[in-house]
C-alpha atoms as an extended CHARMM CRD file, in Angstrom:
* protein
*
       187  EXT
         1         1  GLU       CA            -75.5360000000      102.3530000000     -100.4660000000  PROA      1               0.0000000000
         2         2  LEU       CA            -72.2760000000      101.4940000000      -98.5590000000  PROA      2               0.0000000000
         3         3  ARG       CA            -72.4210000000       97.9360000000      -99.4240000000  PROA      3               0.0000000000
         4         4  HSD       CA            -74.0860000000       98.8170000000     -103.3870000000  PROA      4               0.0000000000
         5         5  ARG       CA            -70.5970000000      101.3750000000     -103.8920000000  PROA      5               0.0000000000
         6         6  ALA       CA            -68.4690000000       98.4940000000     -102.4730000000  PROA      6               0.0000000000
         7         7  SER       CA            -65.9530000000       97.4290000000     -104.5170000000  PROA      7               0.0000000000
         8         8  ALA       CA            -66.4220000000       93.3150000000     -105.9380000000  PROA      8               0.0000000000
         9         9  TRP       CA            -63.0400000000       92.6500000000     -103.9430000000  PROA      9               0.0000000000
        10        10  GLN       CA            -64.5570000000       93.7600000000     -101.3530000000  PROA      10              0.0000000000
        11        11  ARG       CA            -67.8060000000       92.2290000000     -101.0000000000  PROA      11              0.0000000000
        12        12  ASN       CA            -66.7040000000       88.8940000000     -102.4780000000  PROA      12              0.0000000000
        13        13  LEU       CA            -63.8270000000       88.6120000000     -100.7180000000  PROA      13              0.0000000000
        14        14  GLY       CA            -63.9290000000       91.1760000000      -97.3890000000  PROA      14              0.0000000000
        15        15  TYR       CA            -66.6400000000       90.4640000000      -96.5670000000  PROA      15              0.0000000000
        16        16  PRO       CA            -66.7710000000       86.8640000000      -95.9780000000  PROA      16              0.0000000000
        17        17  LEU       CA            -63.3930000000       87.1790000000      -94.5560000000  PROA      17              0.0000000000
        18        18  ALA       CA            -63.6290000000       89.6820000000      -91.6310000000  PROA      18              0.0000000000
        19        19  MET       CA            -67.3110000000       87.2860000000      -90.9900000000  PROA      19              0.0000000000
        20        20  LEU       CA            -65.0900000000       84.3810000000      -90.7880000000  PROA      20              0.0000000000
        21        21  GLY       CA            -62.7010000000       86.4370000000      -88.5620000000  PROA      21              0.0000000000
        22        22  LEU       CA            -65.4430000000       87.6620000000      -86.7700000000  PROA      22              0.0000000000
        23        23  LEU       CA            -66.6030000000       84.3170000000      -85.8830000000  PROA      23              0.0000000000
        24        24  ALA       CA            -63.1500000000       82.1200000000      -85.1190000000  PROA      24              0.0000000000
        25        25  LEU       CA            -62.4120000000       85.0260000000      -82.7030000000  PROA      25              0.0000000000
        26        26  THR       CA            -65.9340000000       84.3650000000      -80.8070000000  PROA      26              0.0000000000
        27        27  GLY       CA            -65.4730000000       80.5340000000      -81.2650000000  PROA      27              0.0000000000
        28        28  ILE       CA            -62.1940000000       80.6720000000      -79.5440000000  PROA      28              0.0000000000
        29        29  SER       CA            -63.4660000000       83.2170000000      -76.4620000000  PROA      29              0.0000000000
        30        30  VAL       CA            -66.0100000000       80.7620000000      -76.2600000000  PROA      30              0.0000000000
        31        31  LEU       CA            -63.4780000000       77.5590000000      -75.9990000000  PROA      31              0.0000000000
        32        32  ILE       CA            -60.5570000000       79.5290000000      -73.5630000000  PROA      32              0.0000000000
        33        33  VAL       CA            -63.6510000000       80.3370000000      -71.4360000000  PROA      33              0.0000000000
        34        34  CYS       CA            -65.4540000000       76.7140000000      -71.7590000000  PROA      34              0.0000000000
        35        35  PHE       CA            -61.4500000000       75.0640000000      -70.2240000000  PROA      35              0.0000000000
        36        36  HSD       CA            -61.4330000000       77.9500000000      -67.8590000000  PROA      36              0.0000000000
        37        37  VAL       CA            -65.1540000000       76.5470000000      -66.6760000000  PROA      37              0.0000000000
        38        38  LEU       CA            -63.4700000000       73.2660000000      -66.5900000000  PROA      38              0.0000000000
        39        39  GLU       CA            -59.9500000000       74.7260000000      -64.6000000000  PROA      39              0.0000000000
        40        40  LEU       CA            -62.4670000000       75.9650000000      -61.8930000000  PROA      40              0.0000000000
        41        41  LEU       CA            -64.5930000000       72.3540000000      -61.7460000000  PROA      41              0.0000000000
        42        42  LEU       CA            -61.4170000000       71.0470000000      -61.3680000000  PROA      42              0.0000000000
        43        43  ASP       CA            -58.8130000000       72.7230000000      -59.2380000000  PROA      43              0.0000000000
        44        44  ASP       CA            -59.1490000000       75.9040000000      -57.0720000000  PROA      44              0.0000000000
        45        45  ALA       CA            -55.2790000000       77.7190000000      -58.4110000000  PROA      45              0.0000000000
        46        46  ALA       CA            -58.3990000000       78.8600000000      -61.4740000000  PROA      46              0.0000000000
        47        47  MET       CA            -59.8690000000       81.0340000000      -59.3140000000  PROA      47              0.0000000000
        48        48  PRO       CA            -58.6330000000       84.4610000000      -61.0640000000  PROA      48              0.0000000000
        49        49  ARG       CA            -57.2940000000       86.1150000000      -57.9550000000  PROA      49              0.0000000000
        50        50  GLY       CA            -53.6130000000       88.1880000000      -57.9110000000  PROA      50              0.0000000000
        51        51  ILE       CA            -50.7140000000       86.3600000000      -58.7390000000  PROA      51              0.0000000000
        52        52  GLN       CA            -48.3550000000       86.6760000000      -55.5760000000  PROA      52              0.0000000000
        53        53  ASP       CA            -44.2560000000       86.3510000000      -56.8940000000  PROA      53              0.0000000000
        54        54  ALA       CA            -45.0050000000       85.7350000000      -60.5040000000  PROA      54              0.0000000000
        55        55  SER       CA            -42.3470000000       88.7050000000      -62.2840000000  PROA      55              0.0000000000
        56        56  LEU       CA            -43.1140000000       89.9710000000      -65.5780000000  PROA      56              0.0000000000
        57        57  GLY       CA            -40.4180000000       87.8240000000      -68.3510000000  PROA      57              0.0000000000
        58        58  GLN       CA            -39.9870000000       84.7720000000      -65.6960000000  PROA      58              0.0000000000
        59        59  VAL       CA            -43.1190000000       83.9070000000      -65.8550000000  PROA      59              0.0000000000
        60        60  SER       CA            -45.1150000000       82.7220000000      -68.8530000000  PROA      60              0.0000000000
        61        61  PHE       CA            -48.5680000000       83.9720000000      -68.4860000000  PROA      61              0.0000000000
        62        62  SER       CA            -49.5000000000       81.4540000000      -71.2750000000  PROA      62              0.0000000000
        63        63  ILE       CA            -49.3290000000       78.2940000000      -71.6090000000  PROA      63              0.0000000000
        64        64  PHE       CA            -48.6750000000       78.2960000000      -75.7570000000  PROA      64              0.0000000000
        65        65  GLY       CA            -45.6860000000       80.8940000000      -74.3300000000  PROA      65              0.0000000000
        66        66  SER       CA            -45.5320000000       83.6730000000      -77.5150000000  PROA      66              0.0000000000
        67        67  PHE       CA            -48.4250000000       82.4520000000      -79.4890000000  PROA      67              0.0000000000
        68        68  GLY       CA            -50.3530000000       82.1620000000      -76.9610000000  PROA      68              0.0000000000
        69        69  ALA       CA            -49.6840000000       85.4060000000      -75.2880000000  PROA      69              0.0000000000
        70        70  ALA       CA            -50.5440000000       87.2880000000      -79.0290000000  PROA      70              0.0000000000
        71        71  LEU       CA            -54.2560000000       85.6810000000      -78.9560000000  PROA      71              0.0000000000
        72        72  GLN       CA            -54.1600000000       86.6880000000      -75.7000000000  PROA      72              0.0000000000
        73        73  VAL       CA            -53.7460000000       90.2320000000      -76.5020000000  PROA      73              0.0000000000
        74        74  ILE       CA            -55.9060000000       89.5020000000      -79.8940000000  PROA      74              0.0000000000
        75        75  LEU       CA            -58.8480000000       88.2670000000      -77.8990000000  PROA      75              0.0000000000
        76        76  ILE       CA            -58.9170000000       91.0700000000      -74.9880000000  PROA      76              0.0000000000
        77        77  PHE       CA            -58.9580000000       93.7450000000      -77.6570000000  PROA      77              0.0000000000
        78        78  TYR       CA            -61.8350000000       91.8390000000      -79.7410000000  PROA      78              0.0000000000
        79        79  LEU       CA            -63.9110000000       91.8880000000      -76.1850000000  PROA      79              0.0000000000
        80        80  MET       CA            -62.7890000000       95.1180000000      -75.8330000000  PROA      80              0.0000000000
        81        81  VAL       CA            -63.7560000000       95.8460000000      -79.5960000000  PROA      81              0.0000000000
        82        82  SER       CA            -67.3750000000       94.0350000000      -79.0900000000  PROA      82              0.0000000000
        83        83  SER       CA            -67.8030000000       95.5840000000      -75.4740000000  PROA      83              0.0000000000
        84        84  VAL       CA            -67.7800000000       98.9700000000      -77.1120000000  PROA      84              0.0000000000
        85        85  VAL       CA            -69.5090000000       98.1120000000      -80.1690000000  PROA      85              0.0000000000
        86        86  GLY       CA            -72.3570000000       95.9720000000      -77.8750000000  PROA      86              0.0000000000
        87        87  PHE       CA            -72.5710000000       99.3140000000      -75.1880000000  PROA      87              0.0000000000
        88        88  TYR       CA            -73.2280000000      101.4180000000      -78.5650000000  PROA      88              0.0000000000
        89        89  SER       CA            -75.7580000000       99.2120000000      -80.5340000000  PROA      89              0.0000000000
        90        90  SER       CA            -78.0010000000       99.0000000000      -77.0640000000  PROA      90              0.0000000000
        91        91  PRO       CA            -81.0620000000      101.1790000000      -77.2430000000  PROA      91              0.0000000000
        92        92  LEU       CA            -81.0310000000      102.8500000000      -73.8130000000  PROA      92              0.0000000000
        93        93  PHE       CA            -77.5740000000      103.9860000000      -75.5340000000  PROA      93              0.0000000000
        94        94  THR       CA            -77.9710000000      104.6680000000      -78.9870000000  PROA      94              0.0000000000
        95        95  ARG       CA            -78.9390000000      108.3980000000      -78.2760000000  PROA      95              0.0000000000
        96        96  LEU       CA            -74.8100000000      108.4810000000      -76.2810000000  PROA      96              0.0000000000
        97        97  LEU       CA            -73.3100000000      108.3850000000      -80.1510000000  PROA      97              0.0000000000
        98        98  PRO       CA            -71.9490000000      111.2580000000      -81.1440000000  PROA      98              0.0000000000
        99        99  GLU       CA            -72.3210000000      113.1320000000      -84.1280000000  PROA      99              0.0000000000
       100       100  ARG       CA            -69.7160000000      114.1500000000      -86.3590000000  PROA      100             0.0000000000
       101       101  GLN       CA            -69.5410000000      118.5880000000      -85.7770000000  PROA      101             0.0000000000
       102       102  ASP       CA            -72.6940000000      118.4010000000      -83.7330000000  PROA      102             0.0000000000
       103       103  THR       CA            -71.8140000000      117.0260000000      -80.6270000000  PROA      103             0.0000000000
       104       104  PRO       CA            -72.8630000000      118.7050000000      -77.3650000000  PROA      104             0.0000000000
       105       105  LEU       CA            -70.1120000000      118.9980000000      -74.4890000000  PROA      105             0.0000000000
       106       106  THR       CA            -72.5490000000      116.6960000000      -72.4090000000  PROA      106             0.0000000000
       107       107  LYS       CA            -72.0240000000      113.9870000000      -74.9510000000  PROA      107             0.0000000000
       108       108  ILE       CA            -68.6050000000      114.4350000000      -74.5230000000  PROA      108             0.0000000000
       109       109  ILE       CA            -68.2060000000      113.8070000000      -71.2640000000  PROA      109             0.0000000000
       110       110  GLY       CA            -70.7240000000      110.9210000000      -71.2730000000  PROA      110             0.0000000000
       111       111  ASN       CA            -69.0110000000      108.7710000000      -73.7310000000  PROA      111             0.0000000000
       112       112  CYS       CA            -65.4050000000      109.5450000000      -72.0070000000  PROA      112             0.0000000000
       113       113  VAL       CA            -67.2880000000      108.6620000000      -68.7910000000  PROA      113             0.0000000000
       114       114  SER       CA            -68.9350000000      105.4950000000      -70.4880000000  PROA      114             0.0000000000
       115       115  LEU       CA            -65.2490000000      104.9790000000      -72.4290000000  PROA      115             0.0000000000
       116       116  LEU       CA            -63.7250000000      105.1730000000      -68.6190000000  PROA      116             0.0000000000
       117       117  VAL       CA            -65.7130000000      102.3180000000      -67.0680000000  PROA      117             0.0000000000
       118       118  LEU       CA            -65.2120000000      100.2120000000      -70.2680000000  PROA      118             0.0000000000
       119       119  SER       CA            -61.5890000000       99.9050000000      -70.2790000000  PROA      119             0.0000000000
       120       120  SER       CA            -61.5120000000      100.0750000000      -66.2620000000  PROA      120             0.0000000000
       121       121  ALA       CA            -63.7350000000       96.6700000000      -66.3530000000  PROA      121             0.0000000000
       122       122  LEU       CA            -61.7270000000       95.1420000000      -69.0090000000  PROA      122             0.0000000000
       123       123  PRO       CA            -58.6310000000       93.6400000000      -66.8800000000  PROA      123             0.0000000000
       124       124  VAL       CA            -61.3120000000       91.8050000000      -64.1430000000  PROA      124             0.0000000000
       125       125  PHE       CA            -63.7530000000       91.1980000000      -67.4130000000  PROA      125             0.0000000000
       126       126  SER       CA            -60.9670000000       88.9150000000      -69.0890000000  PROA      126             0.0000000000
       127       127  ARG       CA            -59.3010000000       87.6440000000      -65.8660000000  PROA      127             0.0000000000
       128       128  THR       CA            -62.7250000000       86.7250000000      -64.7400000000  PROA      128             0.0000000000
       129       129  LEU       CA            -63.1440000000       84.4860000000      -67.7630000000  PROA      129             0.0000000000
       130       130  GLY       CA            -59.7920000000       83.3610000000      -67.5760000000  PROA      130             0.0000000000
       131       131  ILE       CA            -58.1000000000       84.0880000000      -71.3890000000  PROA      131             0.0000000000
       132       132  THR       CA            -55.1020000000       86.0350000000      -69.1980000000  PROA      132             0.0000000000
       133       133  ARG       CA            -53.9380000000       85.5980000000      -65.9150000000  PROA      133             0.0000000000
       134       134  PHE       CA            -51.7260000000       89.0470000000      -66.1550000000  PROA      134             0.0000000000
       135       135  ASP       CA            -52.5140000000       91.6940000000      -63.4810000000  PROA      135             0.0000000000
       136       136  LEU       CA            -52.0180000000       94.3050000000      -65.9650000000  PROA      136             0.0000000000
       137       137  LEU       CA            -50.1560000000       96.6050000000      -63.4830000000  PROA      137             0.0000000000
       138       138  GLY       CA            -53.5070000000       97.2540000000      -61.9320000000  PROA      138             0.0000000000
       139       139  ASP       CA            -54.1280000000       95.3290000000      -58.5270000000  PROA      139             0.0000000000
       140       140  PHE       CA            -57.6360000000       93.4970000000      -60.0760000000  PROA      140             0.0000000000
       141       141  GLY       CA            -56.8470000000       89.8820000000      -58.3750000000  PROA      141             0.0000000000
       142       142  ARG       CA            -57.4390000000       91.4620000000      -54.7610000000  PROA      142             0.0000000000
       143       143  PHE       CA            -61.5520000000       92.3050000000      -55.3890000000  PROA      143             0.0000000000
       144       144  ASN       CA            -63.0370000000       89.9270000000      -53.0830000000  PROA      144             0.0000000000
       145       145  TRP       CA            -65.7320000000       88.6130000000      -55.1780000000  PROA      145             0.0000000000
       146       146  LEU       CA            -63.1220000000       87.0830000000      -57.5020000000  PROA      146             0.0000000000
       147       147  GLY       CA            -62.5890000000       84.6150000000      -54.6470000000  PROA      147             0.0000000000
       148       148  ASN       CA            -66.0360000000       83.7510000000      -55.0760000000  PROA      148             0.0000000000
       149       149  PHE       CA            -66.1800000000       80.5320000000      -56.8870000000  PROA      149             0.0000000000
       150       150  TYR       CA            -69.9260000000       80.3540000000      -57.0980000000  PROA      150             0.0000000000
       151       151  ILE       CA            -70.1340000000       83.9420000000      -59.3420000000  PROA      151             0.0000000000
       152       152  VAL       CA            -66.8110000000       83.4950000000      -61.2980000000  PROA      152             0.0000000000
       153       153  PHE       CA            -68.2780000000       80.3420000000      -61.8330000000  PROA      153             0.0000000000
       154       154  LEU       CA            -71.7350000000       81.6950000000      -62.9080000000  PROA      154             0.0000000000
       155       155  TYR       CA            -69.8150000000       84.5910000000      -64.7650000000  PROA      155             0.0000000000
       156       156  ASN       CA            -67.8590000000       82.5750000000      -67.1480000000  PROA      156             0.0000000000
       157       157  MET       CA            -71.1340000000       80.2130000000      -67.7570000000  PROA      157             0.0000000000
       158       158  VAL       CA            -73.3670000000       83.1530000000      -68.6680000000  PROA      158             0.0000000000
       159       159  PHE       CA            -70.3800000000       84.2880000000      -70.2340000000  PROA      159             0.0000000000
       160       160  ALA       CA            -69.9980000000       81.0460000000      -72.5160000000  PROA      160             0.0000000000
       161       161  GLY       CA            -73.8380000000       80.6120000000      -73.1610000000  PROA      161             0.0000000000
       162       162  LEU       CA            -74.9160000000       83.3020000000      -74.4150000000  PROA      162             0.0000000000
       163       163  THR       CA            -72.8250000000       83.8810000000      -76.3810000000  PROA      163             0.0000000000
       164       164  THR       CA            -72.7170000000       81.0380000000      -78.0120000000  PROA      164             0.0000000000
       165       165  LEU       CA            -76.1610000000       81.4760000000      -78.3580000000  PROA      165             0.0000000000
       166       166  CYS       CA            -75.6660000000       84.4520000000      -80.0780000000  PROA      166             0.0000000000
       167       167  LEU       CA            -73.4810000000       83.0700000000      -82.4380000000  PROA      167             0.0000000000
       168       168  VAL       CA            -75.6100000000       79.7270000000      -83.4530000000  PROA      168             0.0000000000
       169       169  LYS       CA            -78.2370000000       82.4960000000      -83.7330000000  PROA      169             0.0000000000
       170       170  ARG       CA            -76.3890000000       84.1790000000      -86.2940000000  PROA      170             0.0000000000
       171       171  VAL       CA            -75.5720000000       81.7380000000      -88.1970000000  PROA      171             0.0000000000
       172       172  SER       CA            -78.2160000000       79.5660000000      -88.3620000000  PROA      172             0.0000000000
       173       173  TRP       CA            -79.9870000000       82.7280000000      -89.3990000000  PROA      173             0.0000000000
       174       174  ALA       CA            -78.2220000000       84.3970000000      -91.7820000000  PROA      174             0.0000000000
       175       175  VAL       CA            -77.8050000000       80.3720000000      -93.3430000000  PROA      175             0.0000000000
       176       176  GLN       CA            -81.3940000000       79.8000000000      -93.1170000000  PROA      176             0.0000000000
       177       177  ALA       CA            -82.0080000000       83.1130000000      -95.0230000000  PROA      177             0.0000000000
       178       178  GLU       CA            -79.4460000000       82.4880000000      -97.8200000000  PROA      178             0.0000000000
       179       179  LEU       CA            -81.1730000000       78.8770000000      -98.3610000000  PROA      179             0.0000000000
       180       180  ILE       CA            -84.9280000000       81.0270000000      -98.1150000000  PROA      180             0.0000000000
       181       181  ARG       CA            -83.4600000000       83.6000000000     -100.5460000000  PROA      181             0.0000000000
       182       182  ALA       CA            -81.6830000000       80.6350000000     -102.9520000000  PROA      182             0.0000000000
       183       183  PHE       CA            -84.4700000000       78.6190000000     -103.1020000000  PROA      183             0.0000000000
       184       184  GLY       CA            -86.7590000000       81.3300000000     -103.9480000000  PROA      184             0.0000000000
       185       185  GLU       CA            -88.9800000000       81.3330000000     -101.1540000000  PROA      185             0.0000000000
       186       186  ASP       CA            -88.9230000000       84.6550000000     -100.3150000000  PROA      186             0.0000000000
       187       187  ARG       CA            -90.7660000000       85.4480000000     -103.3070000000  PROA      187             0.0000000000
């Protein structure tokens, strides 16, 4: 019903631009993770351990300077939003979604705890994937498992593989459905 009430500009320009933006952000994050996997294979310094003597403002945390730092912020925000959407879309946690003016206190507390856990895991998640090297004012680089090459490598490979699989599945199925609909084979 919301799609039918949307204006022609939204349907023909807004939704396709939003989809292209999401595809671009997903593709860029997969590319960064793939480059991080290559760095892991070639250089031990790519491990997500804490940076010892890097003061804020003295060392650039991105190869591409200000543009790279802005891209890192956008990707971290995208990963945060996509992890929250993915969390609430999973069949186990759909019951936790708040309802307008009818949410019990236990459900509100459950939502707060869930969002707190997701936001606390985000810095470690982004460091392990190689999206950023910034410590985010916490000592997240001191976890022992962040020094284990096999765990970090497997984590990066699983993220890149599953994200690519979801991306290919979504795009190819959508193109296939549009082709079937365009040729009139859906009747």
